[in-house]
C-alpha positions as CSV (number, residue, x, y, z in Angstrom):
1,M,-40.2,-98.7,-20.7
2,R,-40.7,-96.8,-23.9
3,A,-44.3,-96.1,-24.8
4,F,-46.6,-93.7,-26.6
5,V,-48.3,-92.3,-23.5
6,I,-51.4,-90.1,-23.7
7,N,-51.6,-87.7,-20.8
8,E,-54.0,-85.3,-22.5
9,Y,-55.9,-85.4,-25.8
10,A,-53.8,-84.2,-28.8
11,H,-53.1,-85.1,-32.4
12,P,-50.5,-87.9,-32.6
13,S,-48.0,-85.4,-34.2
14,K,-48.0,-83.5,-30.9
15,I,-47.3,-86.5,-28.7
16,A,-43.7,-87.6,-28.0
17,L,-42.5,-91.0,-27.2
18,T,-42.0,-91.5,-23.4
19,A,-38.7,-93.2,-22.5
20,D,-39.5,-94.1,-18.9
21,A,-43.2,-95.1,-18.8
22,P,-44.1,-97.6,-16.0
23,A,-44.3,-101.2,-17.1
24,P,-47.8,-102.6,-17.1
25,T,-49.0,-104.9,-14.3
26,P,-51.1,-107.8,-15.5
27,G,-54.5,-108.1,-13.8
28,A,-56.8,-111.1,-13.4
29,G,-56.8,-113.2,-16.6
30,E,-54.0,-111.2,-18.2
31,V,-50.5,-112.1,-19.4
32,L,-47.5,-109.8,-20.0
33,V,-46.5,-109.6,-23.7
34,D,-43.2,-108.3,-25.1
35,V,-44.4,-106.3,-28.1
36,Y,-42.4,-106.9,-31.3
37,S,-44.7,-105.1,-33.8
38,A,-47.9,-103.1,-33.6
39,G,-50.6,-102.4,-36.2
40,L,-51.6,-98.8,-36.9
41,N,-55.3,-98.0,-37.3
42,F,-57.4,-94.9,-38.1
43,F,-59.0,-95.2,-34.7
44,D,-55.7,-94.7,-33.0
45,I,-55.6,-91.2,-34.5
46,L,-59.1,-90.6,-33.2
47,Q,-58.4,-92.1,-29.7
48,S,-55.4,-89.8,-29.2
49,Q,-57.7,-86.8,-29.7
50,G,-60.6,-88.1,-27.5
51,K,-62.8,-88.7,-30.6
52,Y,-63.2,-92.5,-30.4
53,Q,-66.0,-94.5,-28.7
54,N,-63.5,-96.3,-26.5
55,Q,-61.5,-93.8,-24.4
56,P,-59.5,-95.1,-21.5
57,P,-58.8,-92.9,-18.5
58,F,-55.6,-90.8,-18.4
59,P,-52.8,-91.7,-18.6
60,F,-53.0,-94.5,-21.2
61,V,-50.8,-96.0,-23.8
62,L,-52.1,-95.7,-27.4
63,G,-52.4,-98.7,-29.7
64,T,-54.4,-101.9,-29.8
65,E,-53.2,-104.4,-32.5
66,L,-50.0,-106.3,-31.7
67,A,-47.8,-109.3,-32.2
68,G,-45.1,-110.4,-29.8
69,R,-44.1,-113.1,-27.2
70,I,-45.4,-114.0,-23.8
71,A,-42.8,-112.3,-21.5
72,A,-40.4,-114.4,-19.5
73,D,-41.7,-113.0,-16.2
74,S,-45.4,-113.1,-17.2
75,P,-47.9,-114.8,-14.9
76,I,-49.8,-117.7,-16.5
77,P,-53.5,-117.5,-15.4
78,A,-55.5,-120.7,-14.8
79,G,-56.9,-122.0,-18.1
80,C,-54.4,-120.0,-20.2
81,P,-53.0,-122.2,-23.0
82,F,-49.9,-120.1,-23.5
83,Q,-46.4,-120.6,-22.1
84,R,-43.7,-118.0,-21.5
85,G,-41.9,-117.3,-24.8
86,D,-44.9,-118.3,-27.0
87,R,-45.4,-116.2,-30.2
88,V,-48.8,-114.5,-30.2
89,F,-50.9,-111.9,-31.9
90,G,-54.0,-110.1,-30.6
91,A,-55.5,-106.9,-29.2
92,A,-54.9,-105.0,-26.0
93,Q,-54.9,-101.3,-25.1
94,G,-51.3,-100.1,-25.0
95,A,-49.8,-101.8,-28.0
96,F,-47.6,-98.8,-28.8
97,G,-45.3,-99.7,-25.9
98,E,-42.5,-102.2,-25.2
99,Q,-44.8,-104.4,-23.1
100,V,-48.5,-104.7,-22.7
101,A,-50.8,-106.5,-20.3
102,A,-53.3,-108.4,-22.4
103,K,-56.3,-110.7,-21.6
104,W,-55.1,-114.1,-22.8
105,T,-58.6,-114.6,-24.3
106,Q,-57.7,-111.8,-26.7
107,L,-54.6,-113.5,-28.0
108,L,-54.0,-116.3,-30.6
109,P,-50.9,-118.3,-31.5
110,L,-49.0,-116.5,-34.3
111,P,-48.8,-118.9,-37.3
112,E,-45.3,-120.3,-37.8
113,N,-45.0,-119.0,-41.3
114,M,-45.8,-115.4,-40.3
115,T,-43.5,-112.6,-39.2
116,Y,-44.4,-110.3,-36.3
117,D,-45.0,-107.5,-38.8
118,Q,-47.6,-109.6,-40.5
119,G,-49.1,-110.7,-37.3
120,A,-49.5,-107.2,-36.0
121,G,-52.2,-106.5,-38.5
122,L,-54.3,-109.6,-38.1
123,H,-56.6,-109.2,-35.1
124,I,-58.9,-106.4,-36.2
125,T,-58.4,-106.2,-40.0
126,W,-59.1,-109.8,-41.0
127,P,-62.0,-110.9,-38.9
128,T,-63.7,-107.5,-39.7
129,S,-63.5,-108.2,-43.4
130,Y,-64.4,-111.9,-43.1
131,E,-67.4,-111.4,-40.9
132,A,-68.5,-108.5,-43.1
133,L,-68.5,-110.6,-46.2
134,V,-69.6,-113.9,-44.9
135,G,-71.7,-113.1,-41.8
136,R,-73.3,-109.8,-42.7
137,A,-73.5,-109.8,-46.5
138,Q,-73.8,-113.6,-46.9
139,L,-71.6,-113.4,-50.0
140,K,-72.1,-116.2,-52.5
141,P,-69.7,-117.5,-55.2
142,G,-70.0,-115.7,-58.5
143,E,-71.4,-112.4,-57.0
144,W,-70.0,-109.0,-57.7
145,V,-68.3,-107.2,-54.9
146,L,-67.2,-103.5,-54.8
147,V,-64.5,-102.7,-52.3
148,T,-63.8,-99.1,-51.6
149,A,-60.4,-97.9,-50.2
150,S,-59.3,-101.2,-51.7
151,A,-55.6,-100.7,-51.0
152,G,-55.9,-100.0,-47.3
153,G,-55.5,-102.5,-44.5
154,V,-59.1,-103.8,-44.3
155,G,-59.6,-103.1,-48.0
156,V,-56.9,-105.3,-49.4
157,A,-58.0,-108.0,-46.9
158,A,-61.5,-107.7,-48.2
159,V,-60.4,-108.0,-51.8
160,Q,-58.4,-111.2,-51.0
161,L,-61.2,-112.8,-49.0
162,A,-63.9,-112.0,-51.6
163,K,-61.7,-113.6,-54.3
164,A,-61.0,-116.6,-52.1
165,L,-64.7,-117.0,-51.5
166,G,-65.4,-117.1,-55.3
167,A,-66.6,-113.5,-55.9
168,K,-65.8,-111.2,-58.8
169,V,-64.1,-108.1,-57.3
170,I,-64.0,-104.5,-58.4
171,A,-61.5,-102.5,-56.5
172,A,-62.2,-98.8,-56.0
173,A,-59.4,-96.4,-54.9
174,G,-58.3,-92.8,-55.4
175,S,-55.2,-93.3,-57.5
176,Q,-53.8,-95.7,-60.1
177,E,-51.0,-96.7,-57.7
178,K,-53.5,-97.9,-55.2
179,L,-55.5,-99.7,-57.8
180,D,-52.3,-101.4,-58.9
181,V,-51.8,-102.5,-55.3
182,S,-55.4,-103.9,-55.2
183,M,-54.8,-105.9,-58.3
184,H,-51.3,-107.1,-57.5
185,Y,-51.6,-107.9,-53.8
186,G,-55.4,-108.3,-53.5
187,G,-56.2,-110.1,-56.8
188,A,-59.0,-107.7,-57.8
189,D,-60.5,-108.4,-61.2
190,F,-61.1,-104.8,-62.1
191,G,-60.3,-101.3,-60.7
192,V,-62.1,-98.0,-60.8
193,N,-60.9,-94.6,-59.6
194,Y,-63.6,-93.1,-57.4
195,T,-62.2,-89.6,-57.7
196,K,-63.3,-89.4,-61.3
197,P,-66.8,-88.1,-62.2
198,N,-69.5,-90.7,-62.7
199,W,-67.2,-93.6,-61.8
200,Q,-70.3,-95.6,-61.0
201,Q,-71.0,-95.8,-64.7
202,E,-67.8,-97.7,-65.2
203,V,-68.9,-100.2,-62.5
204,L,-72.2,-100.7,-64.2
205,K,-70.4,-101.3,-67.5
206,I,-68.1,-103.9,-65.9
207,T,-71.1,-105.7,-64.5
208,G,-73.1,-105.7,-67.7
209,G,-75.5,-103.1,-66.3
210,K,-76.4,-105.2,-63.3
211,G,-74.5,-103.4,-60.6
212,V,-72.7,-105.0,-57.7
213,D,-74.3,-107.4,-55.3
214,V,-72.1,-106.3,-52.3
215,I,-70.6,-103.0,-51.4
216,Y,-67.8,-103.1,-48.8
217,D,-67.1,-99.6,-47.6
218,P,-64.6,-98.6,-44.8
219,V,-64.2,-95.0,-45.9
220,G,-67.7,-93.4,-46.2
221,L,-68.8,-93.9,-49.8
222,I,-72.0,-95.8,-49.3
223,R,-74.1,-93.0,-50.6
224,D,-72.2,-92.6,-53.9
225,S,-71.8,-96.4,-54.3
226,L,-75.6,-97.0,-54.1
227,K,-75.7,-95.6,-57.6
228,C,-74.2,-98.9,-58.9
229,I,-75.7,-101.4,-56.5
230,A,-77.7,-104.4,-57.9
231,W,-81.3,-105.3,-57.1
232,K,-81.4,-106.9,-53.6
233,G,-77.8,-105.8,-53.1
234,R,-76.1,-105.5,-49.7
235,A,-74.1,-102.5,-48.6
236,I,-71.7,-103.0,-45.6
237,V,-70.8,-100.0,-43.5
238,V,-67.3,-100.8,-42.2
239,G,-66.1,-97.4,-41.1
240,F,-65.9,-93.7,-41.8
241,A,-62.2,-93.1,-42.6
242,A,-63.1,-90.0,-44.6
243,G,-64.3,-88.4,-41.3
244,E,-68.0,-87.9,-42.2
245,I,-71.0,-90.0,-41.1
246,E,-73.2,-90.1,-44.2
247,K,-76.9,-89.4,-44.6
248,L,-78.3,-92.0,-47.0
249,P,-81.1,-91.8,-49.6
250,L,-83.5,-94.3,-48.1
251,N,-85.7,-94.1,-51.2
252,L,-83.1,-96.1,-53.0
253,V,-83.0,-98.7,-50.2
254,L,-86.8,-99.1,-50.8
255,L,-86.9,-99.0,-54.6
256,K,-84.0,-101.5,-55.1
257,N,-84.9,-103.7,-52.2
258,I,-81.3,-103.4,-50.8
259,A,-80.0,-104.0,-47.3
260,I,-77.6,-101.7,-45.5
261,V,-75.7,-103.5,-42.6
262,G,-72.9,-102.6,-40.3
263,I,-69.9,-104.5,-39.0
264,H,-68.2,-103.6,-35.7
265,W,-66.0,-106.6,-34.9
266,G,-65.0,-105.4,-31.5
267,A,-68.6,-105.7,-30.3
268,Y,-68.6,-109.4,-30.9
269,T,-66.5,-109.9,-27.7
270,K,-69.4,-108.8,-25.6
271,K,-72.4,-109.5,-27.8
272,E,-71.5,-112.8,-29.5
273,P,-68.3,-114.2,-28.1
274,E,-69.3,-117.8,-29.0
275,H,-69.1,-116.8,-32.7
276,I,-65.5,-115.6,-32.6
277,P,-63.6,-119.0,-32.6
278,S,-65.4,-120.1,-35.8
279,V,-64.3,-117.0,-37.6
280,W,-60.7,-117.4,-36.5
281,K,-60.7,-121.1,-37.5
282,A,-61.8,-120.2,-41.0
283,L,-59.2,-117.4,-41.3
284,L,-56.3,-119.5,-39.9
285,D,-57.2,-122.3,-42.3
286,M,-57.1,-119.8,-45.2
287,F,-53.8,-118.4,-44.1
288,A,-52.3,-121.9,-43.7
289,S,-53.5,-122.9,-47.2
290,G,-52.1,-119.8,-48.8
291,R,-55.5,-118.7,-50.1
292,V,-55.0,-115.3,-48.4
293,S,-51.9,-113.6,-47.0
294,P,-51.3,-110.4,-44.9
295,V,-50.0,-107.4,-46.9
296,V,-47.7,-105.0,-44.9
297,Y,-46.8,-101.6,-46.2
298,P,-43.0,-101.7,-47.1
299,Q,-42.0,-98.8,-44.8
300,V,-42.2,-100.3,-41.3
301,F,-41.9,-97.5,-38.8
302,P,-39.7,-97.9,-35.7
303,L,-41.6,-97.0,-32.5
304,E,-39.8,-93.6,-32.2
305,K,-41.3,-92.7,-35.6
306,L,-44.8,-93.8,-34.7
307,A,-46.2,-90.3,-35.3
308,D,-44.8,-90.3,-38.8
309,G,-46.6,-93.6,-39.5
310,L,-49.9,-92.4,-38.1
311,G,-49.5,-89.2,-40.2
312,A,-48.8,-91.1,-43.4
313,L,-51.9,-93.3,-42.6
314,E,-54.1,-90.2,-42.0
315,Q,-52.9,-88.6,-45.2
316,R,-53.6,-91.7,-47.2
317,K,-50.0,-92.0,-48.3
318,T,-49.9,-95.7,-47.5
319,W,-51.4,-99.0,-48.6
320,G,-51.8,-102.4,-47.0
321,K,-51.3,-102.6,-43.2
322,V,-49.1,-100.0,-41.7
323,V,-46.9,-101.4,-38.9
324,A,-44.6,-100.0,-36.1
325,R,-41.7,-102.2,-35.1
326,V,-40.8,-102.2,-31.4
327,R,-38.2,-105.0,-31.4
328,D,-36.2,-106.8,-34.0
329,E,-37.5,-110.2,-34.8
330,H,-34.1,-111.9,-35.1
331,T,-32.0,-110.1,-32.5
332,H,-34.9,-109.3,-30.1
333,E,-33.4,-105.8,-29.7
334,K,-35.6,-102.8,-29.1
335,S,-35.8,-100.1,-31.8
336,K,-33.5,-97.3,-30.9
337,L,-34.7,-94.0,-29.4
């Protein structure tokens, strides 16, 4: 099968698509999934270079987020609710290949009104943003939320969710184009360009001098954003897409009585698995009602152009969720090598 196989650590631009990779063999509790679309994430770029906290042994297939169908020749483990041919989305190491062996507990039924491209970006992006806002920040209706990198995959999801939960949202991004995306696709109330000097003053002006109650930051701007946080505000560390782990001024944490919390959704599988179904129930209800909707970057990359997609993501040339298409949704044909 075709797959993005990692035999040694390298930047994605240096790794070629393998045309004859061995097909995966499902283990205990696993099903075989025909991958139709796969979501691209910053951690894929790190993992290919050996810089991510989760590094499988060589050789391994890159990619984690996916949407597809249970394969016609897949085993169906005891207790598994899926049947061969069912549309699913989820997470499994090896999503950048034509097939992947996935634990059935890491899969969910793909909503009927969603495409595979939309489904490919659900499993990490949306529960991360939901649990960050609801579980970690305990967001309340009417509060002010600042979302940095607001046009990215998790960013635009956070903007939509915060609005759906009744918050007032300020989007922060590095260009007017990305602010326009945040407003149009996310529904943000205001936008600020965080590349401009003293951008925090604009946030304070928007909030009438109060500052924001919640900071949602997937890029590494907590330190700068604390200049416009409100009394007893909550800052959520979502990621470090800028590549630097920040050192924070703890005197501000003390003086403003603020809380800095983290969100690593992947850890819930081991640490708090009983909480996961309630998050997905809430999200799927919101998708079904139309209160929120996945945003896919218009240029969907065929599998053979995966390196181009990861490069565009790394260079911040994209917005929304970047997706690689492995098979055509209507003809079921594989993208051409």
